[in-house]
VOPAGU-2260 file (C-alpha; in pm, 1 decimal, decimal comma):
REM VOPAGU-2260
SITE   aa  ch    i         X         Y         Z
SITE  MET   A    0   -2452,4   -5347,5    3377,8
SITE  ALA   A    1   -2708,0   -5215,3    3623,2
SITE  THR   A    2   -2959,7   -4934,4    3615,6
SITE  THR   A    3   -2798,9   -4603,9    3711,1
SITE  LYS   A    4   -2973,6   -4364,6    3949,9
SITE  ARG   A    5   -2911,9   -3987,8    3939,8
SITE  SER   A    6   -3092,1   -3758,7    4184,8
SITE  THR   A    7   -3138,9   -3382,1    4158,8
SITE  ARG   A    8   -3385,3   -3108,7    4254,6
SITE  MET   A    9   -3639,3   -2912,1    4053,7
SITE  SER   A   10   -3666,9   -2531,9    4071,9
SITE  ASP   A   11   -3928,6   -2550,8    4348,3
SITE  GLY   A   12   -3731,9   -2801,0    4555,5
SITE  ARG   A   13   -3911,3   -3118,6    4449,9
SITE  GLU   A   14   -3693,7   -3425,7    4407,0
SITE  LEU   A   15   -3629,3   -3550,0    4051,9
SITE  ILE   A   16   -3458,7   -3883,5    3991,7
SITE  TYR   A   17   -3327,0   -4017,9    3662,0
SITE  PHE   A   18   -3303,8   -4395,0    3619,0
SITE  ASP   A   19   -3082,4   -4469,4    3319,3
SITE  ASP   A   20   -3111,4   -4799,2    3134,1
SITE  SER   A   21   -2832,0   -5052,0    3163,6
SITE  GLY   A   22   -2577,6   -4944,9    2902,5
SITE  SER   A   23   -2749,8   -4608,8    2846,6
SITE  GLN   A   24   -2556,7   -4354,5    2638,6
SITE  LEU   A   25   -2712,6   -4054,6    2811,6
SITE  PRO   A   26   -2474,0   -3804,6    2974,2
SITE  ALA   A   27   -2409,8   -3820,2    3347,0
SITE  GLU   A   28   -2477,4   -3449,1    3391,9
SITE  ARG   A   29   -2828,6   -3320,9    3320,8
SITE  LYS   A   30   -2955,0   -2968,4    3266,4
SITE  ALA   A   31   -3103,3   -2776,7    3556,6
SITE  ASP   A   32   -3471,3   -2683,4    3585,0
SITE  LEU   A   33   -3483,2   -2325,0    3454,3
SITE  ARG   A   34   -3841,7   -2248,1    3552,4
SITE  GLU   A   35   -3920,9   -1985,5    3813,1
SITE  PRO   A   36   -3982,9   -2145,8    4153,1
SITE  ALA   A   37   -4352,9   -2180,0    4231,7
SITE  ALA   A   38   -4522,8   -2230,5    4564,3
SITE  ARG   A   39   -4661,9   -2577,0    4628,5
SITE  PRO   A   40   -5022,5   -2620,6    4741,4
SITE  ALA   A   41   -5103,9   -2674,6    5105,9
SITE  VAL   A   42   -5111,9   -3031,5    5232,8
SITE  ALA   A   43   -5453,8   -3188,1    5181,2
SITE  GLU   A   44   -5681,3   -3282,1    5469,7
SITE  MET   A   45   -5793,0   -3635,5    5551,7
SITE  ARG   A   46   -6144,0   -3677,5    5687,8
SITE  LEU   A   47   -6262,9   -3991,2    5864,6
SITE  ASP   A   48   -6576,5   -4171,2    5749,2
SITE  SER   A   49   -6683,4   -4300,0    6088,7
SITE  LEU   A   50   -6932,8   -4545,0    5936,2
SITE  THR   A   51   -6658,8   -4741,6    5756,5
SITE  GLY   A   52   -6336,1   -4627,6    5921,3
SITE  ASP   A   53   -6205,5   -4512,9    5582,3
SITE  TRP   A   54   -5995,2   -4199,5    5541,7
SITE  ILE   A   55   -6089,4   -3961,8    5257,0
SITE  SER   A   56   -5820,4   -3720,1    5139,9
SITE  VAL   A   57   -5966,8   -3387,5    5026,6
SITE  ALA   A   58   -5706,0   -3265,6    4774,3
SITE  ALA   A   59   -5868,3   -2968,2    4602,2
SITE  ALA   A   60   -5541,0   -2855,8    4438,4
SITE  ARG   A   61   -5562,6   -3154,4    4202,7
SITE  HIS   A   62   -5829,5   -2968,1    4005,0
SITE  ASN   A   63   -5549,1   -2759,0    3855,0
SITE  ARG   A   64   -5356,4   -3048,9    3701,2
SITE  ALA   A   65   -5307,3   -3071,0    3325,7
SITE  HIS   A   66   -5584,3   -3240,6    3128,1
SITE  LEU   A   67   -5490,6   -3409,7    2798,7
SITE  PRO   A   68   -5261,1   -3130,8    2669,9
SITE  PRO   A   69   -5130,1   -3143,1    2312,0
SITE  ALA   A   70   -4790,3   -3302,8    2256,5
SITE  HIS   A   71   -4605,6   -2971,7    2229,9
SITE  GLN   A   72   -4730,5   -2877,1    2579,7
SITE  CYS   A   73   -4684,1   -3214,0    2748,9
SITE  PRO   A   74   -4541,8   -3173,6    3102,6
SITE  LEU   A   75   -4376,9   -3518,7    3089,2
SITE  CYS   A   76   -4175,2   -3481,4    2767,9
SITE  PRO   A   77   -3812,4   -3365,8    2798,0
SITE  THR   A   78   -3787,3   -2986,8    2815,9
SITE  THR   A   79   -3746,2   -2785,4    2496,2
SITE  GLU   A   80   -3710,3   -2410,7    2444,8
SITE  ALA   A   81   -4081,5   -2391,8    2368,0
SITE  ASN   A   82   -4195,5   -2624,3    2649,0
SITE  LEU   A   83   -4037,5   -2601,3    2994,1
SITE  SER   A   84   -4169,3   -2929,7    3128,0
SITE  GLU   A   85   -4136,9   -3118,4    3455,9
SITE  VAL   A   86   -3827,4   -3298,9    3323,4
SITE  PRO   A   87   -3553,9   -3050,8    3226,2
SITE  ASP   A   88   -3336,1   -3283,3    3017,8
SITE  VAL   A   89   -3321,9   -3610,4    2826,5
SITE  PHE   A   90   -3395,1   -3932,0    3016,7
SITE  ASP   A   91   -3475,6   -4301,3    2996,7
SITE  VAL   A   92   -3701,5   -4321,7    3303,4
SITE  ALA   A   93   -3773,0   -4026,3    3531,7
SITE  VAL   A   94   -3938,4   -4008,1    3873,9
SITE  PHE   A   95   -4038,4   -3685,2    4044,8
SITE  GLU   A   96   -4255,5   -3558,0    4327,1
SITE  ASN   A   97   -4606,8   -3474,6    4214,0
SITE  LYS   A   98   -4672,5   -3100,1    4190,4
SITE  SER   A   99   -5023,5   -3133,4    4338,2
SITE  PRO   A  100   -5012,2   -3447,9    4551,9
SITE  SER   A  101   -5297,6   -3625,6    4727,1
SITE  PHE   A  102   -5056,7   -3701,7    5012,6
SITE  GLY   A  103   -4765,3   -3483,4    5124,5
SITE  PRO   A  104   -4523,9   -3325,5    5074,4
SITE  ASP   A  105   -4520,9   -3292,1    5455,7
SITE  LEU   A  106   -4424,2   -3597,8    5655,4
SITE  ALA   A  107   -4482,9   -3701,9    6014,4
SITE  GLN   A  108   -4259,6   -3531,1    6268,8
SITE  VAL   A  109   -4183,2   -3873,0    6414,8
SITE  ASP   A  110   -4265,1   -4224,2    6300,1
SITE  ASP   A  111   -4598,5   -4249,7    6484,0
SITE  GLU   A  112   -4771,9   -4577,6    6400,2
SITE  ASN   A  113   -5093,4   -4444,3    6556,3
SITE  TYR   A  114   -5110,2   -4129,5    6341,8
SITE  ALA   A  115   -5419,5   -4243,8    6149,4
SITE  VAL   A  116   -5575,9   -4442,5    6434,4
SITE  VAL   A  117   -5884,6   -4275,8    6583,5
SITE  PRO   A  118   -6018,7   -4425,1    6908,1
SITE  ARG   A  119   -6387,8   -4516,4    6882,1
SITE  LEU   A  120   -6400,6   -4364,3    6529,2
SITE  GLU   A  121   -6481,7   -4023,1    6673,1
SITE  LEU   A  122   -6709,3   -3816,8    6448,7
SITE  GLY   A  123   -6548,5   -3523,0    6267,5
SITE  SER   A  124   -6193,3   -3657,0    6295,8
SITE  THR   A  125   -5932,3   -3507,8    6062,5
SITE  ARG   A  126   -5561,9   -3546,7    5995,5
SITE  ALA   A  127   -5318,4   -3380,4    5757,4
SITE  SER   A  128   -5266,8   -3591,7    5442,9
SITE  ILE   A  129   -4898,8   -3650,4    5507,5
SITE  GLY   A  130   -4696,5   -3883,5    5285,8
SITE  ARG   A  131   -4562,5   -3852,9    4934,7
SITE  CYS   A  132   -4684,8   -3891,8    4577,2
SITE  GLU   A  133   -4450,5   -3941,4    4283,6
SITE  VAL   A  134   -4486,4   -3960,1    3906,4
SITE  VAL   A  135   -4295,9   -4229,8    3713,9
SITE  VAL   A  136   -4236,5   -4145,0    3347,0
SITE  PHE   A  137   -4172,0   -4463,5    3148,5
SITE  SER   A  138   -4024,5   -4309,5    2833,9
SITE  PRO   A  139   -3923,2   -3975,6    2681,5
SITE  GLU   A  140   -4154,5   -4051,3    2385,8
SITE  HIS   A  141   -4488,8   -3874,7    2410,7
SITE  LEU   A  142   -4698,9   -4148,5    2251,4
SITE  GLY   A  143   -4707,0   -4517,9    2323,1
SITE  SER   A  144   -4754,4   -4719,7    2638,5
SITE  LEU   A  145   -4566,6   -4937,0    2882,0
SITE  ALA   A  146   -4647,7   -5232,0    2655,0
SITE  ASP   A  147   -4448,2   -5062,0    2377,5
SITE  GLN   A  148   -4129,0   -5047,6    2584,8
SITE  SER   A  149   -3845,9   -5295,5    2541,0
SITE  VAL   A  150   -3793,6   -5561,4    2804,8
SITE  PRO   A  151   -3468,9   -5390,3    2920,4
SITE  ARG   A  152   -3667,6   -5066,0    2964,8
SITE  VAL   A  153   -3933,1   -5251,4    3163,9
SITE  ARG   A  154   -3651,1   -5383,0    3382,1
SITE  THR   A  155   -3535,6   -5023,7    3440,2
SITE  ILE   A  156   -3889,4   -4931,0    3543,7
SITE  ILE   A  157   -3900,9   -5225,5    3786,6
SITE  ASP   A  158   -3568,9   -5109,5    3932,7
SITE  ALA   A  159   -3716,1   -4761,3    3974,2
SITE  TRP   A  160   -4024,5   -4899,0    4150,8
SITE  ALA   A  161   -3804,3   -5110,5    4377,1
SITE  ASP   A  162   -3576,7   -4818,1    4461,8
SITE  ARG   A  163   -3868,4   -4588,8    4538,0
SITE  THR   A  164   -4043,2   -4856,4    4746,4
SITE  ALA   A  165   -3736,9   -4887,5    4969,5
SITE  GLU   A  166   -3684,6   -4510,7    4997,2
SITE  LEU   A  167   -4049,0   -4421,3    5055,7
SITE  SER   A  168   -4103,5   -4701,1    5307,0
SITE  ALA   A  169   -3833,6   -4543,9    5523,7
SITE  LEU   A  170   -4008,6   -4204,2    5543,3
SITE  PRO   A  171   -4163,9   -4127,1    5884,1
SITE  GLY   A  172   -4537,4   -4186,4    5894,0
SITE  VAL   A  173   -4561,6   -4389,6    5572,3
SITE  ARG   A  174   -4760,5   -4710,0    5619,6
SITE  GLN   A  175   -4799,9   -4840,9    5263,6
SITE  VAL   A  176   -4631,0   -4777,2    4925,9
SITE  PHE   A  177   -4840,2   -4832,1    4613,7
SITE  PRO   A  178   -4695,3   -4814,0    4258,8
SITE  PHE   A  179   -4963,4   -4817,4    3990,0
SITE  GLU   A  180   -5047,3   -4725,7    3632,0
SITE  ASN   A  181   -5376,1   -4596,9    3495,5
SITE  ARG   A  182   -5386,5   -4658,2    3122,5
SITE  GLY   A  183   -5645,7   -4513,2    2883,1
SITE  GLU   A  184   -5897,6   -4230,6    2885,6
SITE  ASP   A  185   -6171,8   -4477,7    2982,6
SITE  ILE   A  186   -5986,4   -4523,3    3310,9
SITE  GLY   A  187   -5955,3   -4147,3    3363,0
SITE  VAL   A  188   -5603,4   -4078,8    3240,7
SITE  THR   A  189   -5535,7   -3704,5    3200,0
SITE  LEU   A  190   -5197,4   -3728,4    3022,1
SITE  HIS   A  191   -5129,7   -3932,9    2707,5
SITE  HIS   A  192   -4758,1   -3966,8    2784,2
SITE  PRO   A  193   -4679,3   -4318,9    2918,6
SITE  HIS   A  194   -4643,1   -4285,7    3293,9
SITE  GLY   A  195   -4753,6   -4419,8    3630,1
SITE  GLN   A  196   -4762,3   -4302,9    3988,3
SITE  ILE   A  197   -4656,0   -4404,8    4338,1
SITE  TYR   A  198   -4866,4   -4320,5    4643,1
SITE  SER   A  199   -4719,3   -4339,6    4993,5
SITE  TYR   A  200   -5009,1   -4351,0    5237,0
SITE  PRO   A  201   -5004,8   -4256,5    5607,9
SITE  TYR   A  202   -5246,1   -4542,8    5677,7
SITE  VAL   A  203   -5317,4   -4897,2    5562,4
SITE  THR   A  204   -5561,5   -4886,3    5270,0
SITE  PRO   A  205   -5911,2   -5042,1    5302,1
SITE  ARG   A  206   -5833,1   -5321,0    5053,2
SITE  THR   A  207   -5522,8   -5421,3    5247,6
SITE  LEU   A  208   -5703,7   -5408,3    5582,2
SITE  LYS   A  209   -5948,7   -5666,9    5445,1
SITE  LEU   A  210   -5652,9   -5877,4    5329,2
SITE  LEU   A  211   -5499,7   -5866,3    5678,5
SITE  GLN   A  212   -5834,1   -5982,9    5819,0
SITE  SER   A  213   -5839,0   -6272,0    5570,8
SITE  ILE   A  214   -5486,0   -6376,0    5669,9
SITE  GLU   A  215   -5584,9   -6363,3    6036,3
SITE  ALA   A  216   -5886,0   -6585,4    5964,0
SITE  TYR   A  217   -5703,8   -6832,1    5733,8
SITE  GLY   A  218   -5348,7   -6835,3    5862,8
SITE  PRO   A  219   -5008,0   -6695,7    5759,4
SITE  ASN   A  220   -4976,0   -6936,7    5462,9
SITE  LEU   A  221   -5271,1   -6781,8    5274,4
SITE  PHE   A  222   -5057,0   -6659,9    4982,2
SITE  ALA   A  223   -4859,5   -6983,1    4948,8
SITE  ASP   A  224   -5179,6   -7187,1    4943,4
SITE  THR   A  225   -5347,1   -6943,6    4700,8
SITE  LEU   A  226   -5053,1   -6974,5    4461,6
SITE  ALA   A  227   -5064,0   -7355,7    4476,4
SITE  PHE   A  228   -5441,5   -7352,7    4422,5
SITE  GLU   A  229   -5418,4   -7127,4    4117,9
SITE  GLN   A  230   -5122,6   -7317,6    3968,6
SITE  ALA   A  231   -5331,2   -7636,6    3982,7
SITE  GLY   A  232   -5625,3   -7473,7    3804,4
SITE  GLU   A  233   -5717,0   -7398,3    3444,6
SITE  ARG   A  234   -5669,8   -7022,5    3459,4
SITE  VAL   A  235   -5287,6   -7003,6    3449,0
SITE  LEU   A  236   -5157,9   -6766,6    3181,4
SITE  ILE   A  237   -4779,6   -6783,9    3229,4
SITE  ARG   A  238   -4580,2   -6997,8    3470,7
SITE  GLY   A  239   -4214,3   -6906,2    3494,0
SITE  GLU   A  240   -3933,1   -7008,0    3725,0
SITE  HIS   A  241   -4004,0   -6725,6    3970,4
SITE  PHE   A  242   -4357,8   -6598,9    3892,5
SITE  THR   A  243   -4700,6   -6726,2    3794,2
SITE  ALA   A  244   -4962,0   -6509,9    3621,1
SITE  TYR   A  245   -5324,2   -6623,9    3624,7
SITE  VAL   A  246   -5685,9   -6512,4    3608,9
SITE  PRO   A  247   -5813,3   -6539,2    3968,1
SITE  PHE   A  248   -6078,3   -6792,0    4071,4
SITE  ALA   A  249   -6310,9   -6513,3    4188,5
SITE  GLY   A  250   -6225,0   -6238,0    3942,1
SITE  ARG   A  251   -6444,6   -5929,8    3963,6
SITE  TRP   A  252   -6365,5   -5760,4    3632,1
SITE  PRO   A  253   -6419,5   -5862,9    3267,6
SITE  ILE   A  254   -6039,8   -5876,3    3239,7
SITE  GLU   A  255   -5843,9   -5946,6    3556,5
SITE  ILE   A  256   -5488,5   -6079,7    3586,5
SITE  HIS   A  257   -5301,7   -6156,7    3907,0
SITE  LEU   A  258   -4932,0   -6236,8    3936,8
SITE  LEU   A  259   -4752,6   -6382,3    4238,5
SITE  PRO   A  260   -4384,1   -6449,4    4303,7
SITE  HIS   A  261   -4302,5   -6808,2    4397,1
SITE  ARG   A  262   -4078,8   -6685,2    4679,8
SITE  HIS   A  263   -4236,2   -6496,3    4968,6
SITE  VAL   A  264   -4128,1   -6135,1    4926,9
SITE  GLN   A  265   -4319,5   -5842,7    5072,0
SITE  ASN   A  266   -4239,3   -5579,8    4809,6
SITE  LEU   A  267   -4054,7   -5504,1    4488,0
SITE  SER   A  268   -3735,0   -5397,9    4663,0
SITE  GLN   A  269   -3684,5   -5754,6    4793,1
SITE  LEU   A  270   -3669,7   -5911,2    4445,8
SITE  ASN   A  271   -3325,6   -6031,3    4333,0
SITE  ASP   A  272   -3176,6   -5972,7    3988,6
SITE  GLU   A  273   -3295,8   -6303,9    3842,7
SITE  GLU   A  274   -3650,2   -6240,0    3962,4
SITE  ARG   A  275   -3650,7   -5885,8    3823,0
SITE  ASP   A  276   -3528,1   -6011,4    3485,1
SITE  GLU   A  277   -3806,6   -6268,3    3460,2
SITE  LEU   A  278   -4065,5   -6023,0    3590,1
SITE  ALA   A  279   -3973,4   -5772,6    3318,0
SITE  ALA   A  280   -4026,7   -6036,1    3047,9
SITE  ILE   A  281   -4355,1   -6169,7    3190,7
SITE  TYR   A  282   -4497,5   -5825,3    3261,8
SITE  SER   A  283   -4416,0   -5716,3    2908,0
SITE  LYS   A  284   -4596,6   -6021,7    2766,2
SITE  LEU   A  285   -4904,3   -5956,3    2977,3
SITE  LEU   A  286   -4932,1   -5593,0    2873,0
SITE  LYS   A  287   -4878,7   -5673,6    2505,4
SITE  ALA   A  288   -5153,2   -5936,3    2529,8
SITE  LEU   A  289   -5396,2   -5675,1    2662,7
SITE  ASP   A  290   -5331,8   -5468,9    2350,3
SITE  THR   A  291   -5405,8   -5762,4    2117,6
SITE  VAL   A  292   -5727,0   -5893,8    2277,1
SITE  TYR   A  293   -5920,8   -5641,2    2068,4
SITE  GLU   A  294   -5835,6   -5424,9    1767,9
SITE  THR   A  295   -5775,0   -5121,2    1990,9
SITE  PRO   A  296   -5567,5   -5094,9    2311,8
SITE  THR   A  297   -5743,7   -5208,1    2627,8
SITE  PRO   A  298   -5773,5   -4962,2    2919,3
SITE  TYR   A  299   -5651,0   -5101,0    3250,4
SITE  ILE   A  300   -5529,8   -5033,0    3601,9
SITE  SER   A  301   -5204,4   -5206,2    3692,5
SITE  ALA   A  302   -5168,6   -5219,2    4070,4
SITE  TRP   A  303   -4868,3   -5340,9    4268,7
SITE  HIS   A  304   -5001,8   -5453,7    4606,1
SITE  GLN   A  305   -4719,8   -5449,9    4861,6
SITE  ALA   A  306   -4707,1   -5539,3    5229,6
SITE  PRO   A  307   -4809,3   -5261,9    5470,5
SITE  LEU   A  308   -4561,6   -5142,3    5729,7
SITE  VAL   A  309   -4760,8   -5265,9    6029,2
SITE  ALA   A  310   -4785,8   -5578,9    6241,7
SITE  GLY   A  311   -4909,3   -5864,2    6024,8
SITE  GLY   A  312   -4754,7   -5715,0    5711,1
SITE  GLU   A  313   -4483,8   -5979,2    5719,8
SITE  ASN   A  314   -4744,6   -6232,2    5600,9
SITE  VAL   A  315   -4843,9   -6026,0    5294,3
SITE  ARG   A  316   -4680,2   -6123,6    4966,0
SITE  LEU   A  317   -4610,2   -5887,8    4677,3
SITE  GLN   A  318   -4888,9   -5918,8    4420,7
SITE  LEU   A  319   -4963,6   -5758,7    4085,5
SITE  GLN   A  320   -5329,0   -5710,0    3994,0
SITE  ILE   A  321   -5425,4   -5583,9    3647,5
SITE  THR   A  322   -5793,3   -5505,0    3595,1
SITE  SER   A  323   -5990,7   -5371,8    3299,9
SITE  PRO   A  324   -6358,9   -5275,6    3271,5
SITE  ARG   A  325   -6362,5   -5371,9    2902,2
SITE  ARG   A  326   -6616,1   -5651,3    2849,2
SITE  ALA   A  327   -6630,7   -5637,8    2467,5
SITE  ALA   A  328   -6471,2   -5451,3    2179,0
SITE  ASP   A  329   -6718,7   -5164,4    2220,7
SITE  LYS   A  330   -6849,5   -5213,8    2576,1
SITE  LEU   A  331   -6729,5   -5127,2    2926,1
SITE  LYS   A  332   -6843,5   -5258,0    3261,1
SITE  TYR   A  333   -6974,4   -4968,1    3467,4
SITE  LEU   A  334   -6990,3   -5000,3    3844,3
SITE  ALA   A  335   -7359,4   -4944,4    3906,5
SITE  GLY   A  336   -7584,7   -5012,0    4205,4
SITE  SER   A  337   -7454,3   -5338,3    4350,7
SITE  GLU   A  338   -7084,5   -5271,6    4288,0
SITE  SER   A  339   -7070,0   -4898,4    4368,0
SITE  ALA   A  340   -7322,0   -4881,3    4649,8
SITE  MET   A  341   -7266,6   -5216,5    4821,1
SITE  GLY   A  342   -6923,5   -5331,8    4700,5
SITE  ALA   A  343   -7087,4   -5655,0    4583,4
SITE  PHE   A  344   -6951,6   -5748,1    4239,8
SITE  ILE   A  345   -7133,9   -5951,3    3975,9
SITE  ALA   A  346   -6901,1   -6097,5    3710,8
SITE  ASP   A  347   -7010,1   -6073,1    3347,4
SITE  PHE   A  348   -6866,8   -6413,4    3250,3
SITE  PRO   A  349   -6660,6   -6692,2    3410,6
SITE  PRO   A  350   -6291,0   -6623,2    3481,1
SITE  GLU   A  351   -6210,0   -6939,8    3286,1
SITE  THR   A  352   -6343,5   -6768,6    2972,3
SITE  THR   A  353   -6119,3   -6469,3    3037,7
SITE  ALA   A  354   -5818,1   -6695,6    3085,2
SITE  GLU   A  355   -5879,3   -6872,9    2754,0
SITE  MET   A  356   -5910,8   -6538,5    2573,6
SITE  LEU   A  357   -5589,6   -6404,0    2729,5
SITE  ARG   A  358   -5390,0   -6717,9    2656,9
SITE  GLY   A  359   -5483,8   -6677,6    2293,7
SITE  ALA   A  360   -5368,3   -6315,7    2300,9
SITE  ILE   A  361   -5038,1   -6412,5    2465,1
SITE  LYS   A  362   -4971,1   -6669,3    2190,8
């Protein structure tokens, strides 16, 4: 049986989508959002940094978002009489439009590929922060993490990411779709409930622009050759039939894991059923390992890098990158002068040491 998708609307018009596990016993019909409709904030403004070409979205409405509320006031738990939350009924996995998004909810009037292109990087350039931001709730349970979910639930989450990637990529003006999870207060998480987000940008992000430049310099087989290079090295963590997880040769962070599919796919929506099944199992193992490296759970950012919707994007392969600033049981790596000011990273210890530590945690 496959994941079931059920779409509805919240009281203020935002889209809410339920993704039910394969074989779920939840009812087909779900309760309506009984909250009074509330106005959404104005679309944020993007400002161009002409020295770097980077866009900065100024989203002041985000200051009003919830910050570590108690369980009985959690906005991601299923609604109760005492807590009218963002999700009005029971669920397995839920996805909804962010109330205070960094991008959107407005979209481009037409699919203009030059929307975020500024000739000669003209000083003082601005654009509306069009696009879309969504929240992905991994479980109805308030406590726990993605690592605590069953492999079938992780598969449901992958199906949700894949569905949203396809839908969001088709929206006018969207140039890149980025599913991610911030885990732990040390990373800056403001809700304890296990969840992630999806950003749909109206431009190609700085990290991906550098990747496109690397592909142009190296050639279109950069990902295939990188995979072969890493598979031949001593930093492999898990090698499956369809995916390989490894610590990268030039890892920046104390803990850094990359995962590549063996087949060239540009995003999650292009994975077939067999690949999604294996990915759910491998991803679950990786996250559980992060929670056993030390006596307490490890904070991390889990980032799904997908191909941008521009020329050259066809050469970009789907890639998972998990990074953590934790360099010891009671120490974090802070981005100080060289990293923050210059973008020049200094690794605390060799990636081979990280790989050995993670392999032990996986076992």
